[in-house]
C-alpha positions in Angstrom: 0.0 0.0 0.0 1.2 3.5 -0.8 0.8 5.6 2.3 0.9 9.4 2.5 1.8 10.6 6.0 1.9 14.0 7.6 4.1 14.6 10.6 6.2 11.6 9.6 9.5 12.8 11.0 8.5 13.6 14.6 8.8 11.1 17.5 5.5 9.4 16.7 5.8 9.8 12.9 9.2 8.2 12.9 7.9 5.2 14.7 4.8 5.0 12.4 7.0 5.2 9.3 9.3 2.4 10.5 6.2 0.3 11.3 4.7 0.8 7.9 7.9 0.0 6.1 8.4 -3.2 8.1 4.9 -4.3 7.1 5.8 -3.8 3.4 4.0 -0.5 2.7 5.5 2.4 0.8 5.6 5.7 2.6 5.6 9.3 1.2 6.2 11.8 4.0 5.3 15.5 4.0 8.3 17.5 5.1 8.9 21.2 5.7 12.7 21.4 5.7 15.9 20.0 4.2 16.7 18.3 7.5 13.3 16.7 7.6 13.6 15.6 4.0 16.9 13.9 4.8 15.5 12.3 7.9 12.5 10.9 5.9 14.9 9.6 3.1 17.2 8.0 5.7 14.2 6.2 7.2 13.2 4.8 3.8 10.4 7.1 3.0 10.0 9.4 0.0 10.0 13.1 1.1 7.5 15.5 -0.3 8.2 19.2 0.4 5.4 21.2 1.8 3.3 21.9 4.9 -0.3 21.6 6.1 -0.9 25.0 4.6 0.0 23.9 1.1 -3.4 22.5 0.4 -2.8 21.7 -3.3 0.3 19.6 -2.3 -1.8 17.8 0.3 -4.6 17.1 -2.1 -2.3 15.8 -4.8 -0.5 13.5 -2.4 -3.7 12.1 -1.0 -5.0 11.4 -4.5 -1.9 9.4 -5.4 -1.9 7.4 -2.2 -3.8 4.2 -1.2 -4.3 5.5 2.3 -3.4 8.6 4.5 -2.2 8.9 8.1 -2.4 12.4 9.5 -0.1 13.2 12.5 1.1 16.8 11.9 0.2 19.5 14.3 1.8 22.9 15.1 4.2 22.9 18.1 3.5 26.4 19.3 1.6 26.2 22.6 2.8 29.5 23.9 -0.6 31.3 23.9 -4.3 30.4 23.5 -4.2 32.2 20.1 -1.3 30.0 18.9 -3.2 26.9 19.9 -6.3 28.1 18.0 -4.1 28.8 14.9 -2.7 25.3 15.1 -6.2 23.8 15.1 -7.4 26.0 12.2 -4.4 25.0 10.1 -5.0 21.3 10.9 -8.7 21.6 10.1 -8.2 23.1 6.7 -5.7 20.3 5.8 -8.0 17.5 7.1 -10.9 18.9 5.1 -8.7 18.9 2.0 -7.7 15.3 2.6 -11.3 14.2 3.3 -12.6 15.8 0.1 -10.1 13.9 -2.0 -10.6 10.5 -0.3 -14.4 10.5 0.0 -15.9 7.7 -2.1 -12.6 6.1 -2.8 -12.6 3.4 0.0 -9.1 4.7 1.0 -8.4 5.1 4.7 -7.9 8.5 6.3 -6.4 7.8 9.8 -6.7 10.9 11.9 -4.7 11.5 15.1 -6.7 12.6 18.1 -6.6 12.6 21.8 -8.3 10.5 24.4 -11.3 12.3 26.0 -12.0 13.0 29.6 -14.9 11.5 31.5 -15.9 12.4 35.1 -15.4 9.6 37.6 -14.1 6.9 35.3 -11.5 6.1 32.6 -12.7 7.1 29.1 -13.4 4.5 26.5 -13.5 4.5 22.7 -17.3 5.1 22.8 -16.9 8.4 24.7 -17.2 11.6 22.6 -14.3 14.0 22.1 -14.5 17.4 23.9 -15.9 20.1 21.7 -15.3 23.0 24.1 -12.2 24.2 26.0 -8.7 24.7 24.7 -8.7 21.9 22.2 -12.5 21.8 21.5 -11.9 22.9 17.9 -9.9 19.8 17.3 -12.6 17.6 18.8 -15.2 19.2 16.5 -13.1 18.6 13.4 -12.4 14.9 14.2 -16.1 14.3 15.1 -17.3 15.9 11.9 -14.9 13.8 9.8 -15.8 10.6 11.4 -19.5 11.4 10.7 -18.6 11.7 7.0 -18.4 7.9 7.0 -22.0 8.1 5.9 -20.8 10.0 2.8 -18.3 7.3 1.8 -15.2 8.6 3.7 -13.3 5.7 5.4 -12.2 7.9 8.3 -10.9 6.5 11.5 -9.3 8.1 14.6 -6.5 6.9 16.7 -6.8 8.7 20.0 -3.4 9.2 21.6 -3.0 9.6 25.4 -1.4 12.6 27.0 2.1 11.1 26.8 3.4 9.2 23.8 7.0 8.4 24.9 10.2 6.8 23.8 13.6 6.8 25.5 12.4 9.1 28.2 11.1 11.7 25.8 7.8 12.9 24.4 4.3 14.0 25.3 3.1 15.8 28.4 5.8 14.0 30.5 8.4 15.4 28.1 7.0 18.9 28.5 7.2 18.5 32.3 10.9 17.5 31.9 11.6 20.5 29.7 9.9 22.8 32.2 11.8 21.3 35.1 15.1 21.9 33.3 14.1 25.5 32.6 12.8 26.3 36.1 14.9 24.1 38.4 11.8 22.5 39.9 10.0 19.3 38.8 6.5 20.6 39.2 3.0 19.3 38.9 -0.3 21.2 39.1 -2.5 20.9 42.2 -1.9 17.9 44.5 -0.6 15.8 41.6 -3.2 13.1 42.0 -4.6 13.6 38.5 -3.8 10.8 36.2 -2.5 10.9 32.6 -2.7 7.9 30.3 0.4 7.0 28.3 1.8 4.7 25.5 5.2 3.9 24.0 5.6 5.4 20.5 6.5 2.0 19.0 3.2 0.5 20.4 1.2 3.5 19.1 2.8 3.0 15.7 1.4 -0.6 15.5 -2.1 0.7 16.2 -1.8 3.3 13.4 -0.9 0.5 11.0 -3.8 -1.7 12.2 -6.2 1.2 11.8 -5.0 1.9 8.3 -5.3 -1.8 7.3 -8.4 -2.9 9.1 -10.5 -0.2 10.8 -14.1 0.4 9.7 -15.3 3.9 8.6 -16.3 6.2 11.4 -14.4 4.2 14.1 -12.3 5.4 17.0 -9.5 3.6 18.8 -7.4 4.2 22.0 -3.7 3.9 21.9 -3.5 3.5 25.6 -1.1 1.2 27.6 -0.9 3.0 31.0 -4.5 3.7 32.0 -3.3 6.6 34.1 -0.1 7.5 36.0 -0.5 10.1 38.8 1.3 13.3 37.7 3.1 13.6 41.0 4.6 10.2 40.3 5.7 11.3 36.9 7.2 14.5 38.4 9.0 12.4 41.1 10.8 10.3 38.5 11.7 13.4 36.5 13.0 15.2 39.6 15.1 12.3 40.7 16.6 11.8 37.3 17.4 15.5 37.0 18.5 16.0 40.6 15.8 18.6 41.2 13.2 19.2 43.9 9.7 18.1 43.3 6.8 20.4 44.2 3.3 21.6 43.4 3.2 24.5 41.0 0.4 26.9 40.2 -1.7 25.7 37.2 -1.3 29.1 35.5 2.5 28.6 35.4 2.0 25.9 32.8 0.5 28.4 30.3 -2.4 27.5 28.0 -2.0 23.8 28.7 -2.3 24.3 32.5 -6.0 23.4 32.8 -5.4 20.2 30.7 -2.4 19.4 32.9 -4.5 19.7 36.0 -7.3 17.4 34.8 -7.8 13.8 35.8 -8.0 12.0 32.5 -7.4 8.2 32.6 -8.4 6.1 29.6 -8.8 2.5 28.7 -8.2 0.5 25.4 -10.2 -2.7 26.0 -12.2 -2.5 22.8 -9.1 -1.6 20.7 -7.2 -4.6 22.0 -10.2 -6.9 21.5 -11.3 -5.8 18.0 -7.9 -4.9 16.4 -5.8 -7.4 18.3 -3.5 -4.6 19.5 -1.1 -5.7 22.3 1.5 -3.2 23.6 4.9 -4.8 24.4 7.2 -1.9 25.1 8.2 -0.2 28.4 5.5 1.8 30.2 6.0 5.5 31.1 7.5 5.4 34.5 10.0 2.8 33.5 10.8 4.7 30.3 11.4 8.0 32.2 14.3 6.3 34.0 16.2 6.9 30.7 16.1 10.7 31.2 19.7 12.1 31.4 20.7 15.2 33.3 
């Protein structure tokens, strides 16, 4: 299968590209720089210069592919306005991809996040949030899954708050970076809130399975750790970096602060049962032991 992938040279995308190539697929990767083009080429993928804003490039690549995996998202979380701009850029690109793929039977695998449900871990049947800091993203994914009735084979892989590898990545990676910058391994509130997690290599397998097998309009959870307490995550980070561990004001985490402070465990029981997905790589707290000072 010829697969077009956006975001193919990031931590998650690199793992997905390798998984697809191992399974015998061909990969064409959207890249924005010479360095990313070289990385894609070294990984065995064909680089395609462009970004999510180059809608003609995105449409053409989708039309030439047998399936599409969308992973790209802007990395500017500095302000609420920047987050809104990231979501708007992604929405326009996803709509372009969906328009090309509708009626073709080709898969559009969309990256998403696990939702939050009060009092229990979220499941694949729970709706995505359509309000709050990332509500725009939830509205877009929900709308595209509903286009299954129009002949779009859309499916969403919902990633947990931390997708990690070698002690890097996700919300835990952001906590590590903040700890290095501030000299304190901090957590919001009392730190009892839980974040789900998965190793990038395990998440990559689920993206491939969704591409190959998922029915139109379906959603899946790439969750291994149902929920690690944030204070436990911060404790490992603090110990590895030799820094004090303490509660920090939610506002100090910027636009992501309210999300950081939310209890958001999630399960993947249906994903494992239906798609046969079985995580095999280290869980988050063990992987964070690889953090270097």
